[in-house]
ROTISE-554922 format. One record per residue: residue number from 1; x, y, z of N, C-alpha, C, CB in turn. Coordinates in steps of 0.1 Angstrom, whole numbers. Glycine has a CB too. Layout:
N
pt i = NUM&npx = X&npy = Y&npz = Z&capx = X&capy = Y&capz = Z&cpx = X&cpy = Y&cpz = Z&cbpx = X&cbpy = Y&cbpz = Z
...
END
This chain:
75
pt i = 1&npx = 1924&npy = 935&npz = 721&capx = 1912&capy = 936&capz = 712&cpx = 1911&cpy = 926&cpz = 704&cbpx = 1912&cbpy = 947&cbpz = 704
pt i = 2&npx = 1898&npy = 920&npz = 701&capx = 1896&capy = 910&capz = 694&cpx = 1891&cpy = 916&cpz = 679&cbpx = 1887&cbpy = 900&cbpz = 702
pt i = 3&npx = 1898&npy = 908&npz = 669&capx = 1897&capy = 912&capz = 654&cpx = 1888&cpy = 903&cpz = 646&cbpx = 1913&cbpy = 912&cbpz = 648
pt i = 4&npx = 1877&npy = 906&npz = 643&capx = 1867&capy = 898&capz = 635&cpx = 1867&cpy = 902&cpz = 620&cbpx = 1853&cbpy = 899&cbpz = 640
pt i = 5&npx = 1865&npy = 894&npz = 611&capx = 1863&capy = 897&capz = 597&cpx = 1849&cpy = 893&cpz = 593&cbpx = 1873&cbpy = 890&cbpz = 589
pt i = 6&npx = 1843&npy = 904&npz = 585&capx = 1829&capy = 901&capz = 581&cpx = 1830&cpy = 892&cpz = 569&cbpx = 1821&cbpy = 915&cbpz = 578
pt i = 7&npx = 1819&npy = 885&npz = 565&capx = 1819&capy = 878&capz = 553&cpx = 1823&cpy = 884&cpz = 540&cbpx = 1806&cbpy = 873&cbpz = 551
pt i = 8&npx = 1819&npy = 897&npz = 540&capx = 1824&capy = 905&capz = 528&cpx = 1839&cpy = 908&cpz = 527&cbpx = 1817&cbpy = 918&cbpz = 528
pt i = 9&npx = 1845&npy = 911&npz = 539&capx = 1858&capy = 913&capz = 540&cpx = 1867&cpy = 901&cpz = 537&cbpx = 1861&cbpy = 917&cbpz = 554
pt i = 10&npx = 1862&npy = 889&npz = 541&capx = 1869&capy = 876&capz = 539&cpx = 1869&cpy = 873&cpz = 524&cbpx = 1863&cbpy = 864&cbpz = 547
pt i = 11&npx = 1858&npy = 877&npz = 518&capx = 1857&capy = 875&capz = 503&cpx = 1866&cpy = 884&cpz = 495&cbpx = 1842&cbpy = 877&cbpz = 498
pt i = 12&npx = 1865&npy = 896&npz = 499&capx = 1876&capy = 906&capz = 493&cpx = 1891&cpy = 902&cpz = 496&cbpx = 1874&cbpy = 919&cbpz = 500
pt i = 13&npx = 1893&npy = 898&npz = 506&capx = 1906&capy = 892&capz = 510&cpx = 1911&cpy = 881&cpz = 500&cbpx = 1905&cbpy = 887&cbpz = 525
pt i = 14&npx = 1901&npy = 872&npz = 499&capx = 1906&capy = 861&capz = 491&cpx = 1906&cpy = 865&cpz = 476&cbpx = 1897&cbpy = 848&cbpz = 494
pt i = 15&npx = 1896&npy = 873&npz = 472&capx = 1896&capy = 878&capz = 457&cpx = 1911&cpy = 886&cpz = 454&cbpx = 1882&cbpy = 888&cbpz = 454
pt i = 16&npx = 1914&npy = 894&npz = 463&capx = 1927&capy = 901&capz = 460&cpx = 1940&cpy = 897&cpz = 467&cbpx = 1926&cbpy = 915&cbpz = 464
pt i = 17&npx = 1938&npy = 884&npz = 474&capx = 1950&capy = 877&capz = 480&cpx = 1956&cpy = 886&cpz = 489&cbpx = 1960&cbpy = 874&cbpz = 470
pt i = 18&npx = 1948&npy = 891&npz = 498&capx = 1951&capy = 898&capz = 511&cpx = 1950&cpy = 888&cpz = 523&cbpx = 1942&cbpy = 912&cbpz = 514
pt i = 19&npx = 1961&npy = 887&npz = 529&capx = 1958&capy = 878&capz = 542&cpx = 1953&cpy = 885&cpz = 553&cbpx = 1971&cbpy = 870&cbpz = 546
pt i = 20&npx = 1946&npy = 877&npz = 562&capx = 1940&capy = 883&capz = 574&cpx = 1952&cpy = 886&cpz = 583&cbpx = 1930&cbpy = 873&cbpz = 581
pt i = 21&npx = 1964&npy = 879&npz = 582&capx = 1975&capy = 883&capz = 591&cpx = 1979&cpy = 898&cpz = 587&cbpx = 1987&cbpy = 873&cbpz = 590
pt i = 22&npx = 1980&npy = 900&npz = 574&capx = 1986&capy = 913&capz = 569&cpx = 1975&cpy = 925&cpz = 576&cbpx = 1986&cbpy = 914&cbpz = 551
pt i = 23&npx = 1962&npy = 923&npz = 576&capx = 1953&capy = 932&capz = 580&cpx = 1954&cpy = 933&cpz = 595&cbpx = 1939&cbpy = 929&cbpz = 575
pt i = 24&npx = 1956&npy = 922&npz = 603&capx = 1957&capy = 922&capz = 615&cpx = 1969&cpy = 931&cpz = 622&cbpx = 1958&cbpy = 908&cbpz = 618
pt i = 25&npx = 1981&npy = 927&npz = 613&capx = 1993&capy = 935&capz = 617&cpx = 1991&cpy = 949&cpz = 616&cbpx = 2005&cbpy = 931&cbpz = 609
pt i = 26&npx = 1984&npy = 955&npz = 605&capx = 1982&capy = 969&capz = 604&cpx = 1972&cpy = 974&cpz = 615&cbpx = 1976&cbpy = 972&cbpz = 589
pt i = 27&npx = 1963&npy = 967&npz = 618&capx = 1954&capy = 971&capz = 630&cpx = 1959&cpy = 971&cpz = 642&cbpx = 1942&cbpy = 964&cbpz = 631
pt i = 28&npx = 1970&npy = 962&npz = 646&capx = 1975&capy = 963&capz = 659&cpx = 1984&cpy = 973&cpz = 661&cbpx = 1980&cbpy = 953&cbpz = 661
pt i = 29&npx = 1989&npy = 980&npz = 650&capx = 2000&capy = 991&capz = 651&cpx = 1990&cpy = 1004&cpz = 654&cbpx = 2010&cbpy = 994&cbpz = 637
pt i = 30&npx = 1978&npy = 1004&npz = 651&capx = 1969&capy = 1016&capz = 652&cpx = 1964&cpy = 1017&cpz = 665&cbpx = 1956&cbpy = 1016&cbpz = 643
pt i = 31&npx = 1962&npy = 1031&npz = 670&capx = 1954&capy = 1034&capz = 681&cpx = 1941&cpy = 1038&cpz = 678&cbpx = 1960&cbpy = 1044&cbpz = 689
pt i = 32&npx = 1931&npy = 1029&npz = 680&capx = 1918&capy = 1031&capz = 674&cpx = 1907&cpy = 1034&cpz = 685&cbpx = 1914&cbpy = 1018&cbpz = 667
pt i = 33&npx = 1899&npy = 1045&npz = 682&capx = 1890&capy = 1048&capz = 691&cpx = 1876&cpy = 1042&cpz = 686&cbpx = 1889&cbpy = 1063&cbpz = 692
pt i = 34&npx = 1865&npy = 1044&npz = 695&capx = 1851&capy = 1039&capz = 691&cpx = 1848&cpy = 1044&cpz = 677&cbpx = 1840&cbpy = 1043&cbpz = 701
pt i = 35&npx = 1840&npy = 1037&npz = 669&capx = 1833&capy = 1042&capz = 658&cpx = 1839&cpy = 1035&cpz = 645&cbpx = 1835&cbpy = 1057&cbpz = 658
pt i = 36&npx = 1835&npy = 1042&npz = 632&capx = 1840&capy = 1037&capz = 620&cpx = 1853&cpy = 1045&cpz = 616&cbpx = 1829&cbpy = 1037&cbpz = 610
pt i = 37&npx = 1863&npy = 1036&npz = 609&capx = 1874&capy = 1041&capz = 606&cpx = 1879&cpy = 1036&cpz = 591&cbpx = 1883&cbpy = 1039&cbpz = 617
pt i = 38&npx = 1885&npy = 1044&npz = 583&capx = 1890&capy = 1040&capz = 571&cpx = 1905&cpy = 1041&cpz = 571&cbpx = 1884&cbpy = 1047&cbpz = 561
pt i = 39&npx = 1912&npy = 1030&npz = 567&capx = 1928&capy = 1031&capz = 569&cpx = 1934&cpy = 1027&cpz = 557&cbpx = 1934&cbpy = 1021&cbpz = 582
pt i = 40&npx = 1942&npy = 1036&npz = 552&capx = 1949&capy = 1034&capz = 539&cpx = 1964&cpy = 1033&cpz = 543&cbpx = 1947&cbpy = 1046&cbpz = 528
pt i = 41&npx = 1970&npy = 1022&npz = 538&capx = 1983&capy = 1018&capz = 542&cpx = 1991&cpy = 1011&cpz = 532&cbpx = 1981&cbpy = 1010&cbpz = 552
pt i = 42&npx = 2004&npy = 1015&npz = 529&capx = 2011&capy = 1008&capz = 519&cpx = 2018&cpy = 996&cpz = 525&cbpx = 2022&cbpy = 1018&cbpz = 513
pt i = 43&npx = 2016&npy = 984&npz = 517&capx = 2022&capy = 971&capz = 521&cpx = 2031&cpy = 965&cpz = 510&cbpx = 2011&cbpy = 960&cbpz = 525
pt i = 44&npx = 2041&npy = 960&npz = 516&capx = 2051&capy = 955&capz = 506&cpx = 2044&cpy = 943&cpz = 500&cbpx = 2066&cbpy = 951&cbpz = 514
pt i = 45&npx = 2046&npy = 942&npz = 486&capx = 2041&capy = 931&capz = 479&cpx = 2028&cpy = 934&cpz = 472&cbpx = 2039&cbpy = 919&cbpz = 489
pt i = 46&npx = 2023&npy = 946&npz = 473&capx = 2010&capy = 951&capz = 468&cpx = 2014&cpy = 962&cpz = 460&cbpx = 1999&cbpy = 955&cbpz = 479
pt i = 47&npx = 2009&npy = 963&npz = 447&capx = 2011&capy = 973&capz = 438&cpx = 2005&cpy = 986&cpz = 442&cbpx = 2007&cbpy = 969&cbpz = 425
pt i = 48&npx = 1993&npy = 985&npz = 448&capx = 1985&capy = 997&capz = 453&cpx = 1983&cpy = 996&cpz = 468&cbpx = 1970&cbpy = 997&cbpz = 445
pt i = 49&npx = 1983&npy = 1008&npz = 474&capx = 1978&capy = 1007&capz = 489&cpx = 1967&cpy = 1000&cpz = 492&cbpx = 1976&cbpy = 1019&cbpz = 494
pt i = 50&npx = 1966&npy = 995&npz = 504&capx = 1954&capy = 989&capz = 509&cpx = 1945&cpy = 997&cpz = 515&cbpx = 1956&cbpy = 979&cbpz = 518
pt i = 51&npx = 1932&npy = 997&npz = 513&capx = 1922&capy = 1004&capz = 522&cpx = 1915&cpy = 995&cpz = 530&cbpx = 1911&cbpy = 1012&cbpz = 514
pt i = 52&npx = 1914&npy = 996&npz = 542&capx = 1907&capy = 988&capz = 552&cpx = 1897&cpy = 997&cpz = 560&cbpx = 1917&cbpy = 980&cbpz = 563
pt i = 53&npx = 1884&npy = 991&npz = 559&capx = 1873&capy = 998&capz = 565&cpx = 1869&cpy = 990&cpz = 577&cbpx = 1860&cbpy = 1001&cbpz = 557
pt i = 54&npx = 1869&npy = 997&npz = 590&capx = 1865&capy = 989&capz = 602&cpx = 1854&cpy = 997&cpz = 609&cbpx = 1878&cbpy = 987&cbpz = 611
pt i = 55&npx = 1850&npy = 989&npz = 620&capx = 1842&capy = 994&capz = 629&cpx = 1846&cpy = 989&cpz = 644&cbpx = 1830&cbpy = 991&cbpz = 624
pt i = 56&npx = 1846&npy = 999&npz = 652&capx = 1852&capy = 994&capz = 665&cpx = 1841&cpy = 997&cpz = 676&cbpx = 1866&cbpy = 1003&cbpz = 668
pt i = 57&npx = 1838&npy = 987&npz = 683&capx = 1829&capy = 986&capz = 693&cpx = 1832&cpy = 978&cpz = 706&cbpx = 1817&cbpy = 982&cbpz = 686
pt i = 58&npx = 1833&npy = 986&npz = 716&capx = 1839&capy = 980&capz = 729&cpx = 1853&cpy = 975&cpz = 727&cbpx = 1831&cbpy = 969&cbpz = 733
pt i = 59&npx = 1855&npy = 962&npz = 728&capx = 1867&capy = 956&capz = 725&cpx = 1868&cpy = 948&cpz = 713&cbpx = 1872&cbpy = 948&cbpz = 736
pt i = 60&npx = 1859&npy = 950&npz = 704&capx = 1857&capy = 942&capz = 691&cpx = 1860&cpy = 951&cpz = 679&cbpx = 1843&cbpy = 936&cbpz = 690
pt i = 61&npx = 1870&npy = 947&npz = 670&capx = 1872&capy = 954&capz = 658&cpx = 1867&cpy = 944&cpz = 648&cbpx = 1887&cbpy = 960&cbpz = 656
pt i = 62&npx = 1858&npy = 950&npz = 640&capx = 1851&capy = 943&capz = 628&cpx = 1857&cpy = 948&cpz = 615&cbpx = 1836&cbpy = 946&cbpz = 628
pt i = 63&npx = 1863&npy = 942&npz = 608&capx = 1867&capy = 945&capz = 594&cpx = 1857&cpy = 944&cpz = 584&cbpx = 1877&cbpy = 936&cbpz = 590
pt i = 64&npx = 1851&npy = 955&npz = 579&capx = 1839&capy = 954&capz = 572&cpx = 1845&cpy = 952&cpz = 556&cbpx = 1830&cbpy = 969&cbpz = 574
pt i = 65&npx = 1855&npy = 958&npz = 552&capx = 1859&capy = 954&capz = 538&cpx = 1875&cpy = 958&cpz = 537&cbpx = 1850&cbpy = 962&cbpz = 526
pt i = 66&npx = 1882&npy = 952&npz = 528&capx = 1897&capy = 954&capz = 526&cpx = 1899&cpy = 951&cpz = 511&cbpx = 1906&cbpy = 945&cbpz = 536
pt i = 67&npx = 1906&npy = 960&npz = 505&capx = 1909&capy = 962&capz = 490&cpx = 1920&cpy = 970&cpz = 486&cbpx = 1897&cbpy = 967&cbpz = 484
pt i = 68&npx = 1928&npy = 967&npz = 475&capx = 1937&capy = 976&capz = 470&cpx = 1932&cpy = 988&cpz = 464&cbpx = 1945&cbpy = 971&cbpz = 461
pt i = 69&npx = 1936&npy = 999&npz = 466&capx = 1932&capy = 1012&capz = 459&cpx = 1936&cpy = 1012&cpz = 445&cbpx = 1938&cbpy = 1026&cbpz = 466
pt i = 70&npx = 1929&npy = 1017&npz = 437&capx = 1934&capy = 1018&capz = 423&cpx = 1943&cpy = 1030&cpz = 421&cbpx = 1924&cbpy = 1019&cbpz = 414
pt i = 71&npx = 1949&npy = 1031&npz = 411&capx = 1961&capy = 1040&capz = 409&cpx = 1956&cpy = 1055&cpz = 408&cbpx = 1969&cbpy = 1037&cbpz = 396
pt i = 72&npx = 1962&npy = 1063&npz = 415&capx = 1957&capy = 1077&capz = 416&cpx = 1947&cpy = 1082&cpz = 426&cbpx = 1952&cbpy = 1080&cbpz = 404
pt i = 73&npx = 1943&npy = 1070&npz = 434&capx = 1932&capy = 1075&capz = 445&cpx = 1938&cpy = 1075&cpz = 460&cbpx = 1919&cbpy = 1065&cbpz = 444
pt i = 74&npx = 1950&npy = 1078&npz = 460&capx = 1958&capy = 1078&capz = 473&cpx = 1954&cpy = 1089&cpz = 483&cbpx = 1973&cbpy = 1078&cbpz = 471
pt i = 75&npx = 1949&npy = 1084&npz = 494&capx = 1944&capy = 1093&capz = 505&cpx = 1935&cpy = 1104&cpz = 499&cbpx = 1954&cbpy = 1100&cbpz = 512
END
C-alpha cells in the first residue's frame, strides 16, 4: 500500500516533531479496511499517545492529520 500525507498532516508532523517514518511504521503494522480510521498509539519518545486520522481508498492510505493527545484523553 502507498502511504501519502496531506498538507495538514505534514504541518502537524513538523509542529509536533513527529517523523513520517514513525507514522508509516504504525500504519504498516495495522490491517486496515476501506474508509476512515482513527488510530491512537503510544510511541516511545512522546509524552502523550499519538492520534493518527487516515483515509483508505483502494491501495492508497492518506494521512489526514497526526498529533499527540492531551493528558487524560486516552481512547
